[in-house]
Phi, psi and omega in degrees: 000130179258129181227138177209150174266149174240118181244158181212142177284128187230163176068027182268061181212187185217156168067226185285075189260130185254015183072321172049235182298327177307312182300323181284333181280332184311319181297344186255359181242169180238348176220141179239130176261108190260122180303142188249015173104346182275313178261340181188167178087161174211175185306317182292320178295318179300313180300312183294324180290320176299314180299319180293319178299319178295319179300325184266000180069033183262138178298135185259130178228148174279141183237072184286139180225179176290152183279080188209077181297319182297323181264006180054031177069013184258001178260131180295142177229148176278124176212148180280163174305322179296319178295321177296316177303311184297316183289331177287315177302314181302313185285324174300316181299321180298314181288323181303323179301316180290322179296315180295321183297333181255012175079020180265186179222133179280135183264318191207175173227132176227113176300156184253149164050235184297324178298318178298312183290323177294318181292332180299333184249339185261117179296315183295315180295318179298317180295323178293318179293315180298319178296320179299315179297312182299317183292326178289312180195108182293353178271351178291147178265133179262119176272134177207160179304133182308128178077009187273170175298328181295317177296317179298317181295320178298315179295319183296326182273350176106013177275151165286137180239158173233118181278125190256139173238162185242133182287321190250021180240150175265162187239157175256171184299334181271007180087358178279161177282146173295133181303139177297344179286346180264148186293338183258023183289327185254143173265117183262347178272115185300319182293324176295318179296316180296316180298321178297317181296313182298321178293320179297321181287314187275319185258350182057042178218152172222141180275121181285169177296340179268005176083022181251135174284119183252129177297141182206145177253126183244093175271326181216142181251129176267127169243150183261133184266006185249009179278170182296327183241037186300315182295314180298322180289321178300316178296315182297313185292324177296315180296317184288324176299311182292324178293338179269008178082022180255124178281130180255118179205158180297156182294336175237119183257000000 
């Protein structure tokens, strides 16, 4: 039996936010990574996104990022492990307040953007993030790039982890994502993206940009909700996963 979670970054807006495409995507995902105000989001957006996730029965996760609104958290910044620990604890706490206020339960934590990519390679940074999650609540699940230092750190400290793969990104021989700075980082053909995901789930392999089959564990699939055809792709991948005999469900049932 093949089982996988489908997650999407949500609440990455500000001010008079009507949920828009987020609201339409919720029926096709099983976990939501909700921005906590540092790279995107604000208190009102966070509250409304949490409420929407609960209405749809979607697992709620904190999506902490670097404090860089202008760069949308995608620009690398120098920070110490202690600073990483502090900013993750702070952002988890912010979202936890809204989750608690509406009677919900937080399922997971997934770092955002540059913080996520830096942690994938840095042992010290990963350990600080994993410790922050563990200290806030050891029952939270830590999402990290499949095979990354972040996943290793989570397992070492005693957290449940979910190894994440990406539907619309290409991979390198070492299992890392192709840098967004390169022209071939994104997969723009929807059918190609779906085929890559199904192979990662069923065969536990992904074809790198160099033409090498790389072993990979796919516990959760990230789809992006900010693309031009995000809704159509969310619908397509959910349909194709289920048509391929893959059960789609949250990492914690």
